[in-house]
N, C-alpha and C positions, 0 to 999 in steps of 0.2 A: 504494500500500500504506500503510495506516495503522500508525504505530508506537506512538503513544500519544495518548490523548485525555483531556480533562477528565472527571472522575468523573461529572458530571451528564449528559454526552452519551453515556456508555457504559452507562447503566442504563436500565431501563424504569420507568414510574411505579409499577408494582406492587412493584418492588424498593425504591423509596424509601419507599413506604407500609409495607412490612414492617420497614424500619429504624426507623420511628416507632413501630409497634405492638409490636415486639420479637418474640422467637422464639415459634413456635407449633407444636403437634403434635410431629412427629419432629425438628424443629429443636432442641428442647430436649435431644436426645440428643448433640448436638455437644459434645465434650470439648475445652476450650481449655487449653493448657499454655504457661506463660511460660518462655522460654529466654533465658539470658544466655550468649552465645557469644563466644569469642575471635575469631571470624571475622566478627562483625557490629558495627556502630558502636553500636547501641542494643539493648535487650532486644527480643526478637521473640516471636511466638506460633506454635504449631502447633495446628491444629484437626483433630480426629480423629472419624471416625464409623465405628464397628465394626458388624458384624452383630448383630442383637438377641440371638439365642440361640446363642452360640458353644459348640461341643461340647468337652468336656474331652478333652485329648489331641490335638485336631486342630490343624494348622498352616494358616494362611490366607495367601493372597497379599495384596500391598499395592499400591494404586493411589495414586501420588503426583500430586496435582493442583497444577501449577506456576502461581504467580501471574504476571501480566504487568505489575504495578504495584507500587510500594513499599508497605510496611505502612500508611502514613498514608492511602493511597487504597484500602485493601483491607479495608473493614468486613465483618463476617460475612455480612451480607445481600446483598453483591455478590460472593459467592465461588462457586466451582463446587460447593461442598457443598449449596447450595440445589437445584441441578440433580440432584445425587446423591440427595437426598431425594425430589425430585419423581418421579424414575424408579426409585426403590427399588433403586438399584444395589448398595448394601452387602449387602442381603439376597438379592436376585435372583442375584447372582454370588458371594455368600459371599466378599467381599473387604473388607479394612480400607482405608478411604479417608482420606488424609492431605493436608491443605492447609497448607503452611508459609507464613510471611511473611518479608519481607526488609527490612532497614533502607533500602537504596537501590534504585534501579531495577534489577530483576533481569534480567541477561543470562546468568547461570549460568557466569560466568568468575571466575577468581582474578586479582586485581590483582597485578602483578609485584613491587610494593614495599610497598603499603599492607596491613598484616595485618588491618585491619578491613573490607576489601572482598575477602573470599575466599568468593564465593558458591558455587562448585563444592565447595569443602572443607566449607562449612557444611552442605550437603545430605548429602554422603558421610560426613563424620566426626562430625557432630552429630545430624542428624535421623534418618538411617537407623539408626544404633546405638541412639538413644533408642527408636524404634519397636520395633526387634527385641528390646530389653531389657524392654520394658513390655507388649508384646502377643504373642500366640501366632502369630508370623509364620513363613512358610516359611524366611526368613533365607537366601535364596540368589537368584542372578540370575534363575532361572526364575520366581520368585515376585514380581518387582517390575516394575510398569508405570508409564509416564510419560505424562501428558496435559497439553498446553498449547495456548494460542492466542496469536496475535501473537508478541511476543518470547519468551514462554515456550514456544511451539511450536518456535521456533528452539533454545531451551535443551534441550527434550526430545530433539531429534535430536542435538544436540551431545553431551549426556551419554551417550546410547547409543553413539554413534560412539567416544567417548573411553574408555568403560568397558563394553565389550560383555559382559564376564563378570558385571558388577554388576546389569545390568538386562536384562529380557527383550524388552519391546516399548515403542515410543514412538509417540504420535500427536500430530500437529501440525495445527492448523486455522488457516488464513489468516495464515501467519507469513512475515515477511521473512527470506529465507535467503541471498540474493545481494546484499550491500551492502558498500561500502568503509568503511575506518576514517575516518569523517568525522562530525562532530557534527551531529545532527539536533535541532532545537529540542524540548526536553522529553524527549529519549531518554537522556541521561547516558551515551551510548555510549562516548565517549572517557574519561570518568571511570572507568567500570567496567573497560574493557579496559586502560587505562593507556598502552600504547605500540603502534605498528604491529606490532612484533615479537611481542608477546604476543597481539595480535589474531589473527595468523596461526595460532596454536596452536588457535584455536577456529573459524576460518573454515570454513564448511560445504563450499564447493567443494573446498577442500584436503583436508578430512577425508573427504569422499566418495571422492575419488581414492585417498587413502592407505589407507583402511580397507575398501575395497570387497570385498576377498577374504574378509572375515569375515561378509559379509551376502549371499552369492550362493546360499545353499541354498534349499530349497523352502518353508521357513517364512518368511512375510513379517513381519519384525520392525519395520518402519516402516509407519505409516499416514499418508498425505499427503492432507489435505483443505483445501478452501477453498470459497467466497471471499466477501469483502464488497465489494470494489471492482474488482480486476484479476485475472480468471481466468488470464490469460496468465502472470502472475508465478508462480502455483502450477504451471501447466503446464510452465513452463521447468524447474522443479525436477524434475518427473516425467521429463522428457526427459533431464535430466542424470543422474538415477539409472539410467535405462534404459541410457544410454551406458556405464555402468560395471557393468551387470548386477546392480544392487542390487535384490534382491527386495523388493517393497513393494505395499501396497494403495493405490489411487488413486481418490479421489472428489472431483471438482471440479465437481459438477453444479448445486448450488443456492446462490443468492446470499442471504445473510442479513446482518444488522447485525453490527458488530464488537464483540460482547460475549458473555459466557458464556450469556446467557439468550435468545438470538435464534432458537433453533430447531434448531441443528446438533448439540446435545449428545447427544441420544438416539441418533442415527445413529452418532455417534462411538463411543459405548460399545458399540454393536453390532459395529462393526468391531474394536474393541480386544479384545473377548472372543469374537469369531467367532460371533456370533449368526446 
């Protein structure tokens, strides 16, 4: 399972060329907002793409596109919003698409002692309130979706398990979910979680077991997808969720490269919005 890779190995040449040429077409519709948060070490950005012609008085769901790398490795042209534009997701599904950035490697956890590494709080207490205050959102759990790959797929599942009333559905593609509190080169895992005790609050096998009763109904609120290297790693998560009767969609059929733009994204959107 790949946890993190260098930027140049995780993008395709057309993405690099787009970075040189700059935004084009609907890419110019992306709104970028600078955020100074008490929960992050440095100023960060939120990128937003709303439907073109929003109706007065209508409330829209929000799709949160979670990054798997820190802000320094997250240029606009290597973000999921390029795929959102490519497949016309905002307009086709009438959904506001939001891509935040993070100062440090995002694992979507709050550090137990460092107030500047509060990644879970940053999303819940800063980003979501900002979007709800500035856009006509549904502003309820039923109207919030999470999508991530690699470690941000782990984060999407963690956030839904820890906050089942705040989010409706989470999709994970090719994500590490069963791993110990151990530093992996380039991952910043121990830096973000801080201590083994804090790590256990976010550890997915523990959360699946403890929160399973909240997710056994007929509506699949988890979508589990893979893979880039090891299909059995994803299948193991599927079996674990089955063991606790957690309702979910499972699609582990097609191998693609470990990045936003390798071909899995359109199918993921279909699963997320029940196409």
